[in-house]
N, C-alpha and C positions, 0 to 999 in steps of 0.2 A: 482497256488494260492490255498491256502485251506482255507476252511471255518471252523471254530472252534467256538464251543458255549460250555460254561461250562455245566456239567451235569445236575445241578439244573435247569438251564434256559431251556435247551432242553425238560426236563421232563415237566416243566411248560407250555410249547409251545404246547407239545403233549396233555397234559390234558385239556387245553383251546380248542384246535382243537376238541378233543372227545367231550366236553361239547356243543360246538356250533353244531356239528352234531346232537347230542342227541336232542337239544332243536327244531331243525328245521325240524326234520323229524315227519311225521304222521304215517310212516309205523310202523307196530308192529307184532312181533310173539306172538302167543297165543297158549298155550298148556295146557289144561285142564282150570283153572280158573285163571291162572297166565299169564301175558304178559310182554314183554321186547320190548324196541325200538330198531329198526334195524338202525345201523350206515351206512352201505353201502349194497347195492344189486347189484348183477350182474346176467348174463344168467344162471349160474350154481349153485348158492348160495347166502349167505347173511353173514354180520358180526353183531355181537353183542358186548356189552361192555363186557370185560373179568372180570371185578371186580363184576358185578351185574348178569350176565347170568350164568346158570349153563350149565354143558355139557349135551345139550339135545340130544335125539335121539328119532326117530319114527315120528309119525303123528302130524304135526302142521299147524295152520292156519296163513297165511299172510294176514294182514289187513291195508287198507288205512283209518284211522280214524276207523269208525264202518263198514265200506263196506268191504265185504270179498273178496279179490283179487284172492286167490288160496290155495289150501291145498297141503302140500307138505310131503313127507317122506324124513327124513334127518339124517345126521350123522355128528359128529364132525370131522372136517377136519384137523385143526391146530389152533395154537394161535400164533399170530403175533402182539407183543408188547401189546397194551391195547386191542386188538380185538380178539374175540372169532370166527372163520370162520367156516362155516357150509356148506355143499354140499348137494344138492339134489339127491337123488336116483330117485325118480319121483315127478312131481307135475302135478296138476289137475286144470285148470282153473275154477273159479266159473262163473255160468250162471245165468242169469236173469229170463230165461223161461225154461220149461221142454220141451224136445224134442217131436215132435209129432209122433204117431204111422202111420199117413197116410198123403199122401200130401193133403194140404188145397187148394181149389180153389181160384183164386184172388178175385172174386166176392162173395165169400160166406158170410153169415151173421157172426157177432161176437157172437151173443147171440139170442135166441128166447124169445119172450115176451110171457107169457101165457096169457089166457083170464080171465079177470076180472069178478068175478060174479056179477050178477046185483042184487040189492036190491029191493023188490017190497015194 
């Protein structure tokens, strides 16, 4: 048995699916001062809406809302239907803290308080 839908109905379903994906995602790609919502993301890349996203290339940031997840060096891989797929050449995860130059003891103080001058 074969399933057949007229072209206009299958196009409308694909558009509705893309709109639902775009609305439900907080993930965004930021390049310079512009950003685009991510439709899909996988281990080696991500997909954007082909109608709104340009053919990006270079260093971009991937954000979840306003929180930086990672920076990636990307190239345009392919265009699949209404999606523009990008692949990572490299990606670097964002960190909340800077690396230490030396090992810190478990019982070391976090900060030192200075002496308060006494008023006479």
